[in-house]
N, C-alpha and C positions, 0 to 999 in steps of 0.2 A: 670061640670066635666063629662067626657065620661065614667068612669068605673062603675062597679057594685056597688062599695062601696059609691057612691056619696051621697045617702041619708044619710049616717051615718056622713058625714063630714059637720058639721055646723059652723057658725060663732062663736058660744060658744067656739070651740076648741082654738081659738085665746086668750082667756082671762085666760089661766090656764098655768103656775102659775101667781098669781098676782105680780106686782112689788113689790120690798122690800121698795121702797122710793116713796113718794107722794110729791106734792107740798103743798097742803093745806088740811084741814080735810074733805072737801066735795069730794075731788078726788076718794077715794075708793069707796064711795057710787055711784058716777057717773060711775065708772068702772063696778061695779056690776048691776047697773041699765042697761047699754049698753048690758052686757052679757045676763041678763034676757030677754031684749027685743028681742035679736037676737038669742036667745038659739034654736029656731026651724028653723032658717033660713039657707038654704043651702048656703055654701060659693059660690060666684059667680065664673065664669070660668076665670075672668081676675083680675089682681091685681088692675087695675084702678076701676073696678066695686066694688070690695071689699072695697077699701078706700073711694069711694064716698058713699058707703052704711054706712060706719063707721061715716063719717063726717054728713051725712044726719040725721042718728039716733042720734048723738051727739046733733046737732041742735034742733031736736025735744024735747030731754030730758032737755037740758040746756037752750035752747032758745037763742043760740049764734052761729053764724057763724064763726068758727075758722079762716077761710081764710079772711073774710071781717071785722070783728070787731077788732079794735085795743086794746081793754081793756086788761089788763094783769090778771085780775080776776073778778069774779061776785059772788054775794051772791044769793043762790037759797035755799029757806026754805025746800023743800023736802029732801035736802041733810044735813040739820042741825040735828046732833045727840048728841050735847054736845061738850064743850070745846071752847077755846077762838076764834078760827076762824071756828067754826062750820058753816057749810053751805056755806063756801067760796070755790068756784072752781078756781084752778089755770089754767087760759087759757094758759098761757106761758108753764106750764108743760105739758099740753095736746099737744100744738103744738110742743114743742121741744123735749119730751120725750115718752109720752104715745101713741100718734097716730103714731108716727114712729116705736115704738115697735110693736103695732099691725099691722102695715103694713109690717113690717119685718117677723112677724110670718105668715102672710098671703102669703108673697111672698115664703117662705120656704114650707108651706103646698101646695100651688099650684105647685111648682117644683116637689115635691115628689109623686104628683098624675099622 
């Protein structure tokens, strides 16, 4: 980003507010892990780069490529914090709702800068 406030605009801005609805119990923990991992990362200059950064970081944290893996959900112990579907991450929800939400927020943020 070319203006003086670029250092203040990080990827963490995309994660607030949290969604009201999740797919499975592990999803909010993945959301927060993504936010925490990217909290000091300046938002890239293009939407394509921002989306790629989100997908790459998701892959690192969850161990799943959202584009290439056809599974609808996975279990990940780090995101298990109690409850019946504890630790379950809804890949379908990430593909259909959460990643598009983050991409839309990135698009809005990049347009306003």
